[in-house]
N, C-alpha and C positions, 0 to 999 in steps of 0.2 A: 531518404534513408530514415530520418526522424520518424516519418509518418509509418513506415513499415515496422519499426521497433515498437512504436506505441500501439498499433494494432495487434502485433504478436503479444505484447504484455498483457493487454485487456483480455485477449482470447485465452491465453494461458490462465488467467485468473478465473475465467469462466470455466474452463475444462477442469480446473483442479476443484472448483466448487461443485460441478456436476458429479465428479468421481466420489467426493466426499458425501454428497447428498445420496448417490446410490448406495454406497456402503452402509451409512448411518441408518437409512430408511429400511433397508432389507434386513440388516442384522439386528436392528433395535426393536424395541416394543411398539406396539400400535399407537400409543399416545405420542411416542417419540417421533414416529413417522409423520404423524399429523402435523406436529409442531414444525418439523424439519421442511414440510411441503410448503407452509406459509412463509418460513423463513428464506427457502429457496426463491420463491416467487418475489420477495421483498429485496433480497440482495441482488436479484438479476436487475431489478430497475434500479436499484442504488448504485450498481455498477456503471449502468449507463449514465446517470446522473453525475457520477464521479468522473467518467470519461469527458463529459462536457466540461466539467468545471476545470480539470486538468488541461483540456485543449484552450480554454480562456486564459488560464494562468500562463500557459506557454506562449500564447499570442501577445499578452501583455508584456513579457520578458523579450520578445523579439525572436521566439523560436516559432516558426511557422509549420503548422501540420496541414497538409492538402487533404482535407476531408470533404471538400465540396461545399456548395452553397447551403447554409442552414445545417450544417453537420449532417450531410447526406449519407455519409458512409457509415457514421454511427448510428443513424436511424435504421439503416439497412441491417446492421448487426443487431440492434435490438429486435427487430422482427425474427432474425434468425435464432437469436437466443430465446425468443419467446417460443418459436416452434419446438426447438430442442428441449426446452423446460417442458412443454406439454407431453413430448415423447417420453422424456425421463420419468415424469409423474406416472403416466400410464404404465410404464415399464415396471416401476415399483409396485403399483397396485397388482399388476398380473403376477409378478414373482411372489409377492406376499401371499396372495390367494393360493397359488400353486404350493408354496410352502406349507401353508396352513392345511390344504387338503391332503398333502403327504404326512403331515403329523397326525391327521385324523385317521388317515389308513393304517398307520403304523400302530395305532391303539387298538 
């Protein structure tokens, strides 16, 4: 049960981050989208690192999370998050270009 709650919590954090990235990057200025892209990439990796640290702290306190040998489940989530991150960044670029074209056509 602890493992399920832990995995739901880190994925909820990632989902919230992804939504905020999409919203801020599409609605904001170009320089903000550029900065948010690098922050999104960095935070994705930091979330993975934080999950490993939390797992180690829990293990030291006697709370065992079944994440497999060498945190296999967390590595799988990192790969999934990397794919989702690339899809989100591509989506932002496409949406910003479509918005820019629409603004140019309106003028």
